[in-house]
SETINU-731279 format. One record per residue (C-alpha): residue in one letter; residue number from 1; x, y, z. Coordinates in Angstrom, 1 decimal. Layout:
BEGIN
+------+-----+--------+--------+--------+
! rest !  nr !      x !      y !      z !
+------+-----+--------+--------+--------+
!    A ! NUM !      X !      Y !      Z !
...
+------+-----+--------+--------+--------+
//
This chain:
BEGIN
+------+-----+--------+--------+--------+
! rest !  nr !      x !      y !      z !
+------+-----+--------+--------+--------+
!    M !   1 !  294.1 !  141.1 !  115.3 !
!    N !   2 !  294.7 !  138.7 !  118.2 !
!    G !   3 !  298.2 !  137.6 !  117.4 !
!    P !   4 !  300.8 !  137.0 !  114.7 !
!    L !   5 !  299.6 !  135.3 !  111.5 !
!    P !   6 !  300.4 !  131.6 !  111.3 !
!    G !   7 !  303.7 !  130.9 !  109.6 !
!    V !   8 !  304.7 !  134.6 !  109.6 !
!    P !   9 !  307.9 !  135.3 !  111.6 !
!    S !  10 !  307.3 !  137.6 !  114.5 !
!    R !  11 !  308.7 !  141.1 !  114.3 !
!    P !  12 !  308.1 !  142.7 !  117.7 !
!    S !  13 !  308.1 !  146.3 !  116.7 !
!    L !  14 !  305.8 !  145.8 !  113.7 !
!    D !  15 !  303.5 !  143.4 !  115.6 !
!    N !  16 !  303.2 !  145.9 !  118.5 !
!    W !  17 !  302.6 !  148.8 !  116.1 !
!    L !  18 !  299.9 !  146.9 !  114.2 !
!    Y !  19 !  298.2 !  145.8 !  117.5 !
!    E !  20 !  298.1 !  149.5 !  118.5 !
!    H !  21 !  297.0 !  150.9 !  115.1 !
!    T !  22 !  294.9 !  148.2 !  113.5 !
!    E !  23 !  291.6 !  149.9 !  114.4 !
!    G !  24 !  292.9 !  153.2 !  113.1 !
!    L !  25 !  293.9 !  151.7 !  109.8 !
!    I !  26 !  290.6 !  150.0 !  109.4 !
!    A !  27 !  288.9 !  153.3 !  110.1 !
!    I !  28 !  290.9 !  155.0 !  107.4 !
!    R !  29 !  289.9 !  152.3 !  104.9 !
!    R !  30 !  286.2 !  152.5 !  105.9 !
!    N !  31 !  286.4 !  156.3 !  105.6 !
!    L !  32 !  287.7 !  156.0 !  102.0 !
!    H !  33 !  285.1 !  153.3 !  101.3 !
!    A !  34 !  282.2 !  155.6 !  102.5 !
!    H !  35 !  283.5 !  158.5 !  100.5 !
!    P !  36 !  284.6 !  157.2 !   97.1 !
!    E !  37 !  285.7 !  159.5 !   94.3 !
!    L !  38 !  285.8 !  158.9 !   90.6 !
!    S !  39 !  289.0 !  159.1 !   88.5 !
!    G !  40 !  290.5 !  162.6 !   88.6 !
!    E !  41 !  288.2 !  163.7 !   91.4 !
!    E !  42 !  290.1 !  162.1 !   94.3 !
!    H !  43 !  290.6 !  165.3 !   96.2 !
!    G !  44 !  289.3 !  164.0 !   99.5 !
!    A !  45 !  291.4 !  160.8 !   99.4 !
!    T !  46 !  294.5 !  162.9 !   98.4 !
!    E !  47 !  294.1 !  165.3 !  101.3 !
!    L !  48 !  293.4 !  162.5 !  103.8 !
!    V !  49 !  296.6 !  160.6 !  102.9 !
!    A !  50 !  298.6 !  163.8 !  102.7 !
!    E !  51 !  297.4 !  165.0 !  106.1 !
!    R !  52 !  298.3 !  161.6 !  107.7 !
!    L !  53 !  301.8 !  161.7 !  106.2 !
!    R !  54 !  302.4 !  165.3 !  107.3 !
!    I !  55 !  301.3 !  164.4 !  110.9 !
!    A !  56 !  303.9 !  161.6 !  110.8 !
!    G !  57 !  306.6 !  164.2 !  109.8 !
!    M !  58 !  306.8 !  163.4 !  106.1 !
!    N !  59 !  306.6 !  165.7 !  103.2 !
!    P !  60 !  304.1 !  164.5 !  100.5 !
!    L !  61 !  304.1 !  166.0 !   97.1 !
!    I !  62 !  300.7 !  166.3 !   95.5 !
!    L !  63 !  300.7 !  165.8 !   91.7 !
!    E !  64 !  300.3 !  168.7 !   89.4 !
!    V !  65 !  296.8 !  167.6 !   88.4 !
!    G !  66 !  295.7 !  168.1 !   92.0 !
!    T !  67 !  295.0 !  164.5 !   92.9 !
!    G !  68 !  297.4 !  161.7 !   93.8 !
!    L !  69 !  300.7 !  162.2 !   95.6 !
!    L !  70 !  304.3 !  161.0 !   96.1 !
!    C !  71 !  306.2 !  160.8 !   99.3 !
!    D !  72 !  309.8 !  159.7 !   99.9 !
!    L !  73 !  311.4 !  158.3 !  103.0 !
!    A !  74 !  315.1 !  157.2 !  103.3 !
!    P !  75 !  317.6 !  156.3 !  106.0 !
!    D !  76 !  320.1 !  159.1 !  106.8 !
!    G !  77 !  322.9 !  159.3 !  104.4 !
!    H !  78 !  321.7 !  156.3 !  102.3 !
!    Q !  79 !  322.6 !  156.3 !   98.6 !
!    G !  80 !  321.0 !  154.3 !   95.9 !
!    G !  81 !  317.8 !  153.6 !   94.1 !
!    A !  82 !  314.4 !  153.5 !   95.9 !
!    L !  83 !  311.8 !  150.8 !   96.2 !
!    A !  84 !  308.4 !  152.2 !   95.3 !
!    L !  85 !  305.2 !  151.0 !   96.9 !
!    R !  86 !  302.1 !  152.0 !   94.8 !
!    A !  87 !  298.4 !  152.2 !   95.6 !
!    D !  88 !  295.6 !  153.5 !   93.4 !
!    I !  89 !  293.0 !  155.8 !   95.0 !
!    D !  90 !  290.0 !  156.1 !   92.7 !
!    A !  91 !  286.7 !  154.3 !   92.7 !
!    L !  92 !  284.3 !  152.8 !   90.2 !
!    A !  93 !  281.1 !  154.3 !   88.7 !
!    M !  94 !  278.7 !  151.8 !   90.2 !
!    D !  95 !  276.3 !  151.5 !   93.2 !
!    D !  96 !  277.4 !  150.1 !   96.5 !
!    E !  97 !  274.7 !  147.5 !   97.4 !
!    K !  98 !  276.2 !  146.3 !  100.6 !
!    D !  99 !  274.3 !  146.8 !  103.9 !
!    V ! 100 !  277.1 !  147.9 !  106.2 !
!    P ! 101 !  277.6 !  151.1 !  108.2 !
!    Y ! 102 !  280.5 !  152.2 !  105.9 !
!    R ! 103 !  278.8 !  151.6 !  102.6 !
!    S ! 104 !  279.3 !  154.3 !  100.0 !
!    Q ! 105 !  277.5 !  157.6 !  100.7 !
!    V ! 106 !  278.0 !  158.7 !   97.1 !
!    P ! 107 !  275.2 !  157.5 !   94.7 !
!    G ! 108 !  276.6 !  155.7 !   91.7 !
!    V ! 109 !  280.2 !  155.5 !   93.0 !
!    A ! 110 !  281.8 !  152.7 !   95.0 !
!    H ! 111 !  285.1 !  151.2 !   96.0 !
!    A ! 112 !  284.4 !  147.8 !   94.4 !
!    C ! 113 !  287.9 !  147.1 !   93.2 !
!    G ! 114 !  289.8 !  147.4 !   96.5 !
!    H ! 115 !  291.5 !  150.7 !   96.0 !
!    D ! 116 !  290.5 !  151.8 !   99.5 !
!    V ! 117 !  292.3 !  148.7 !  100.8 !
!    H ! 118 !  295.4 !  149.4 !   98.7 !
!    T ! 119 !  295.5 !  153.0 !   99.9 !
!    A ! 120 !  295.2 !  152.0 !  103.6 !
!    V ! 121 !  297.9 !  149.4 !  103.3 !
!    V ! 122 !  300.5 !  151.6 !  101.6 !
!    L ! 123 !  299.6 !  154.5 !  103.9 !
!    G ! 124 !  300.0 !  152.2 !  106.9 !
!    T ! 125 !  303.4 !  151.0 !  105.6 !
!    A ! 126 !  304.5 !  154.7 !  105.3 !
!    L ! 127 !  303.3 !  155.5 !  108.8 !
!    Y ! 128 !  305.1 !  152.5 !  110.3 !
!    F ! 129 !  308.4 !  153.4 !  108.8 !
!    A ! 130 !  308.0 !  157.1 !  109.6 !
!    H ! 131 !  308.1 !  156.0 !  113.2 !
!    H ! 132 !  310.7 !  153.3 !  112.8 !
!    R ! 133 !  313.3 !  154.9 !  110.5 !
!    D ! 134 !  316.0 !  152.7 !  111.9 !
!    E ! 135 !  314.3 !  149.7 !  110.3 !
!    L ! 136 !  314.2 !  151.2 !  106.8 !
!    P ! 137 !  315.7 !  148.7 !  104.4 !
!    G ! 138 !  316.6 !  151.6 !  102.1 !
!    P ! 139 !  315.0 !  154.5 !  100.4 !
!    L ! 140 !  311.2 !  154.1 !   99.9 !
!    R ! 141 !  308.8 !  156.0 !   97.7 !
!    F ! 142 !  305.1 !  155.8 !   98.4 !
!    V ! 143 !  303.0 !  156.4 !   95.2 !
!    F ! 144 !  299.3 !  157.1 !   95.5 !
!    Q ! 145 !  298.1 !  157.1 !   91.9 !
!    P ! 146 !  294.9 !  158.8 !   90.8 !
!    A ! 147 !  292.7 !  157.8 !   87.9 !
!    E ! 148 !  293.7 !  154.1 !   87.6 !
!    E ! 149 !  290.3 !  153.2 !   86.3 !
!    R ! 150 !  290.4 !  155.8 !   83.5 !
!    M ! 151 !  292.3 !  155.2 !   80.2 !
!    P ! 152 !  294.8 !  156.8 !   79.6 !
!    G ! 153 !  295.1 !  156.8 !   83.4 !
!    G ! 154 !  296.8 !  158.6 !   86.2 !
!    A ! 155 !  300.0 !  156.6 !   85.8 !
!    L ! 156 !  301.0 !  159.1 !   83.2 !
!    D ! 157 !  300.5 !  161.9 !   85.8 !
!    V ! 158 !  302.8 !  160.1 !   88.1 !
!    L ! 159 !  305.4 !  159.9 !   85.3 !
!    R ! 160 !  305.0 !  163.6 !   84.5 !
!    N ! 161 !  305.9 !  164.3 !   88.1 !
!    S ! 162 !  309.1 !  162.2 !   88.0 !
!    G ! 163 !  307.4 !  159.6 !   90.0 !
!    L ! 164 !  309.7 !  156.8 !   88.8 !
!    D ! 165 !  312.9 !  158.8 !   88.8 !
!    G ! 166 !  315.5 !  157.1 !   91.0 !
!    V ! 167 !  313.2 !  154.0 !   91.5 !
!    E ! 168 !  314.8 !  150.6 !   90.9 !
!    A ! 169 !  311.8 !  148.5 !   91.7 !
!    M ! 170 !  308.1 !  148.9 !   92.4 !
!    I ! 171 !  305.6 !  146.8 !   94.3 !
!    G ! 172 !  302.1 !  147.5 !   93.0 !
!    I ! 173 !  299.8 !  145.7 !   95.4 !
!    H ! 174 !  296.3 !  144.5 !   94.7 !
!    C ! 175 !  294.0 !  142.6 !   97.0 !
!    M ! 176 !  292.6 !  139.3 !   95.9 !
!    P ! 177 !  289.3 !  138.3 !   97.6 !
!    R ! 178 !  289.8 !  134.6 !   96.6 !
!    M ! 179 !  293.0 !  134.3 !   98.6 !
!    D ! 180 !  293.1 !  133.7 !  102.3 !
!    V ! 181 !  294.0 !  136.6 !  104.6 !
!    G ! 182 !  297.6 !  136.5 !  105.5 !
!    T ! 183 !  298.8 !  135.1 !  102.2 !
!    V ! 184 !  300.6 !  136.9 !   99.4 !
!    G ! 185 !  300.4 !  135.8 !   95.7 !
!    M ! 186 !  303.3 !  136.2 !   93.3 !
!    R ! 187 !  304.3 !  134.7 !   89.9 !
!    A ! 188 !  307.1 !  135.1 !   87.4 !
!    G ! 189 !  306.1 !  137.3 !   84.5 !
!    P ! 190 !  303.0 !  139.5 !   84.1 !
!    I ! 191 !  300.3 !  139.0 !   86.6 !
!    T ! 192 !  297.8 !  141.6 !   85.3 !
!    S ! 193 !  297.2 !  143.0 !   81.8 !
!    A ! 194 !  297.7 !  146.2 !   80.0 !
!    A ! 195 !  294.3 !  147.7 !   79.2 !
!    D ! 196 !  292.6 !  150.1 !   76.8 !
!    V ! 197 !  289.1 !  151.0 !   75.7 !
!    A ! 198 !  287.7 !  150.3 !   72.3 !
!    E ! 199 !  284.7 !  152.5 !   71.2 !
!    I ! 200 !  282.7 !  151.5 !   68.1 !
!    T ! 201 !  280.0 !  153.8 !   66.6 !
!    L ! 202 !  277.4 !  152.2 !   64.3 !
!    S ! 203 !  275.3 !  154.6 !   62.1 !
!    G ! 204 !  272.3 !  154.1 !   59.8 !
!    P ! 205 !  269.2 !  155.9 !   58.6 !
!    G ! 206 !  266.9 !  154.6 !   61.4 !
!    G ! 207 !  263.3 !  153.5 !   60.8 !
!    H ! 208 !  260.3 !  151.7 !   62.2 !
!    T ! 209 !  260.5 !  148.2 !   63.6 !
!    A ! 210 !  257.5 !  147.3 !   61.4 !
!    R ! 211 !  259.7 !  147.7 !   58.3 !
!    P ! 212 !  263.2 !  146.7 !   59.2 !
!    E ! 213 !  263.9 !  145.6 !   55.6 !
!    E ! 214 !  263.7 !  149.2 !   54.5 !
!    T ! 215 !  266.5 !  150.4 !   56.8 !
!    I ! 216 !  269.6 !  149.2 !   58.6 !
!    D ! 217 !  268.8 !  147.3 !   61.8 !
!    I ! 218 !  271.5 !  148.9 !   64.0 !
!    I ! 219 !  270.5 !  146.9 !   67.1 !
!    T ! 220 !  270.9 !  143.5 !   65.3 !
!    L ! 221 !  274.3 !  144.6 !   63.9 !
!    A ! 222 !  275.4 !  145.7 !   67.4 !
!    A ! 223 !  274.5 !  142.3 !   68.7 !
!    R ! 224 !  276.6 !  140.6 !   66.0 !
!    V ! 225 !  279.6 !  142.9 !   66.8 !
!    V ! 226 !  279.3 !  142.1 !   70.5 !
!    S ! 227 !  279.1 !  138.3 !   69.9 !
!    E ! 228 !  281.6 !  138.0 !   67.0 !
!    L ! 229 !  284.3 !  140.6 !   67.5 !
!    P ! 230 !  286.1 !  139.1 !   70.5 !
!    G ! 231 !  286.5 !  135.8 !   68.7 !
!    R ! 232 !  287.7 !  137.4 !   65.5 !
!    V ! 233 !  290.3 !  139.4 !   67.3 !
!    G ! 234 !  291.6 !  136.3 !   69.1 !
!    A ! 235 !  291.6 !  134.3 !   65.8 !
!    A ! 236 !  293.9 !  137.0 !   64.3 !
!    L ! 237 !  296.6 !  136.3 !   66.9 !
!    D ! 238 !  299.0 !  133.4 !   67.2 !
!    D ! 239 !  297.7 !  132.8 !   70.8 !
!    P ! 240 !  294.1 !  133.8 !   71.3 !
!    S ! 241 !  294.4 !  133.4 !   75.0 !
!    M ! 242 !  296.6 !  136.5 !   75.1 !
!    V ! 243 !  293.8 !  139.0 !   74.6 !
!    R ! 244 !  290.4 !  139.6 !   76.1 !
!    V ! 245 !  287.8 !  141.9 !   74.4 !
!    V ! 246 !  284.8 !  142.3 !   76.7 !
!    F ! 247 !  282.0 !  144.8 !   76.1 !
!    G ! 248 !  280.8 !  146.8 !   79.1 !
!    A ! 249 !  278.4 !  149.4 !   77.6 !
!    I ! 250 !  275.9 !  149.7 !   74.7 !
!    R ! 251 !  274.1 !  152.9 !   74.2 !
!    S ! 252 !  271.3 !  153.1 !   71.6 !
!    G ! 253 !  267.6 !  153.9 !   71.2 !
!    A ! 254 !  264.8 !  154.9 !   73.5 !
!    A ! 255 !  261.7 !  153.1 !   72.2 !
!    G ! 256 !  260.9 !  149.5 !   71.5 !
!    N ! 257 !  259.2 !  150.3 !   68.2 !
!    V ! 258 !  261.9 !  152.5 !   66.7 !
!    I ! 259 !  265.1 !  151.4 !   65.0 !
!    P ! 260 !  267.7 !  153.9 !   66.1 !
!    S ! 261 !  270.1 !  155.6 !   63.8 !
!    H ! 262 !  273.1 !  155.4 !   66.1 !
!    C ! 263 !  274.6 !  152.9 !   68.5 !
!    V ! 264 !  277.8 !  153.2 !   70.6 !
!    L ! 265 !  279.5 !  150.2 !   72.0 !
!    K ! 266 !  282.4 !  150.3 !   74.5 !
!    A ! 267 !  284.7 !  147.4 !   75.3 !
!    S ! 268 !  287.8 !  146.9 !   77.4 !
!    V ! 269 !  290.8 !  145.3 !   75.6 !
!    R ! 270 !  293.3 !  143.6 !   77.8 !
!    T ! 271 !  296.5 !  141.6 !   77.2 !
!    P ! 272 !  299.6 !  140.7 !   79.3 !
!    S ! 273 !  301.8 !  140.5 !   76.2 !
!    T ! 274 !  303.8 !  143.4 !   74.9 !
!    E ! 275 !  303.9 !  141.9 !   71.4 !
!    C ! 276 !  300.1 !  141.4 !   71.4 !
!    W ! 277 !  299.7 !  145.0 !   72.6 !
!    E ! 278 !  301.6 !  146.3 !   69.6 !
!    L ! 279 !  299.3 !  144.3 !   67.2 !
!    L ! 280 !  295.9 !  145.1 !   68.7 !
!    P ! 281 !  295.3 !  148.4 !   67.0 !
!    K ! 282 !  295.7 !  146.7 !   63.6 !
+------+-----+--------+--------+--------+
//
């Protein structure tokens, strides 16, 4: 960082703090990126964040499930509801194929959705205000949510630990690679979707590929489900654009000449509409 971002008003204390701590914040993000953890297993990330907050004189509360944490910071004597800043801390079950020094050191696990960035940003915000309490706009709650990629996810664990009690508003940041550095995107209404997982199991007697007419061709049926179901779900709604059904996994068979007896398909189901969400199970 060589100076204030264009178009952003200068705030000397924040600018100076960032100039002094930029490399440290980048190092935290790269540490998280190199050591990703799956949903519910984020013990390293939880301890890293908690330790930094404790060093800054704060008192983080680790969630009862053992991963994720909450931390409050408020001006002396201030009354009223808190503004919560939320980051997710888990990674995805996929390989990191980048060729960089901080690439994932955990086979099959990678921070491919930016949660390492979110964690570093919210942690950096907490550390700044911990050392500049006179600049606090009001009570702040820093929420580091585990298991965002799992459904039902770690948001429920945050709620079980009273994570939203006393909170009047929440900022749930998410990085967007398609936007220029230094810009922030906002919109009225929902900007992301509620999500769930649909799992479909197909079963049949199985058989040999030489005589598919004597059995049930599970693989062909699975292909039809994958290609036709998303459109049928959309057609059943007043506004088909309000739902996305996308298959991400198909598990079946082991040999090219055997028709399997089972096939499991998994899809994500997403909608930004509360009304649509209520209709989707039906």
